[in-house]
C-alpha positions, 0 to 999 in steps of 0.5 A, a space after each residue: 682917188 685922183 685921175 689915173 696917175 702914171 704910178 700906183 702904190 697898192 697900199 700905204 708905204 713909208 713917206 720916204 718912198 712916197 716923197 721920191 715918187 711924188 717929186 718925180 710924178 706929182 700925183 701918185 695913186 695909193 690903194 684906198 684905206 690901209 689894207 690889202 686890195 681885193 683881187 678885183 680892186 687890184 685889177 681895176 686900179 692897175 689898168 693903164 699904169 706905167 709903174 706899180 709898187 706892190 706888196 707881197 700879198 698882191 698876186 702879180 700874174 697873167 691876169 694882172 698884166 692883162 688888166 694893166 695893159 701894154 703901158 706897164 713898164 715896171 712892177 716894184 715889189 716891196 719885199 725881198 722875196 717875189 714869189 707873188 710875182 710871175 717873173 716869167 710872165 713879166 719878162 715875156 711882156 717886157 715888164 721889169 720886176 724889182 725887189 728890195 734886197 740887202 736893206 732888210 738883212 740885219 733887221 730880219 736876222 735880229 727878228 729871227 734871233 728874237 724868235 730863237 730866244 723867246 722860244 728857247 727860254 719860253 719868254 712868251 709863256 712867262 710874260 702871259 703868266 705874269 700878266 694874268 696874275 697867276 705867277 706864284 713866285 719863283 720855283 725850281 721847275 718853272 718854265 724850264 727852257 733850252 740853252 742857246 749858248 754852246 748849242 748847234 745852230 742849223 741854218 737852212 738857206 745860207 744867203 744874206 739873212 741866213 748868214 747874218 743869223 749865223 754870225 749872231 750865233 758866234 756871240 753865244 759860242 754856237 757851232 754852225 751847220 748850214 744846208 744850201 745848194 751852194 758852198 758859202 766859203 765866207 761863212 766857213 772861214 769866218 765861223 768855221 761853219 760846216 755845210 751838210 745835207 739837210 737830213 744831217 742838219 735836222 738830226 744834229 741841230 739844236 736850233 734850226 732857222 729857215 731862210 730859203 726863198 719860196 719856190 716849187 722845190 722849197 714848198 713843204 720843205 719841212 714836213 712830217 718826216 723832217 720834223 720827226 728827224 729833229 731832236 725832241 729838244 729842237 727849236 724851229 724858227 721860220 722868218 722866210 715864207 710860210 709855205 716852206 713848212 707844212 703847218 699842220 705837221 708842225 702843229 702835230 709835232 709841237 702838240 705831241 712833243 716831237 720838238 720842243 718849240 717853234 717861233 714863226 713870223 710867217 704862215 702857210 696861208 697868211 694871215 690864217 693859221 693852221 687849226 690848233 696852232 694858236 692854242 699851243 703854248 710852245 710856239 711864238 707867233 708874230 705877225 710878219 714883222 721880219 723887216 719891221 723897223 722904222 728905218 728898214 721899212 723906209 729904206 725898202 720904200 726908197 729902194 722900191 720907189 727908186 726902181 720905178 723912177 729908174 725904169 720909167 726914166 729909161 734906166 735899169 735898177 740894180 735890184 731888177 730881178 729880170 734885168 734882161 728886160 731893161 731897155 726893151 
């Protein structure tokens, strides 16, 4: 590690972002090894920085700001969600917080559809069967799934990503329902989508895809009651944040056949799984790959790095989540 640089990147990111920072500042410190930092490591490395580019696993709270000190001007989150950051605390201390909206919308929507297709058609089970050398050949009743074409798609959270997932459903002739705090006139005019209450969506949708931010109101949004309200043939997919779904309740619902299948890219206590989840055949489990394409992760790195440079140059990045702090 070099002498304390102005900017800390808590874990290795794509070169596109590092190039921006190194061109501006010459030396940039990066967390040792390619792993998440332990709490004491993060606090120790944060001290005296003017800018920090962090990951969603880094807890950026009052303790972090205390450790960083008054020199800190910007925290750029390498993610679109920023539930790992206490934005109110940052604002109180005149620290700009940024995220990476927009650039990962389509890539994450593609991943949601990967989970939808895999869970509905039991792709992971079939793959495992063939690889294990246990496939006896074609059989009329083997690994029967549920149809995607013509099904009702329920979108919980019709923001950028939820809307992108809904648009992809048009190619399958799907009826689209969505539950959100606000109307989405564009989605309604484009797709004939209908806004409904969550309870109605849960009872009518064949495939349910979750796209809400993690805030106190959405923690545990899908629990035992909500899972019980779904069709026994329903498929539930989550590419938002793990704690939106009560994972223990999901294990029960999948195990007892209350819903047909699920596809998860995020987990309640990531990277740990709820007991029994990994043993279930009717769930697809991915290691948080939502934005994981080469092009998208590079764009995220550029956006986060550019936010750091903009703030430290006296400007306000367009992706600031607390722009009222800019210029203070």
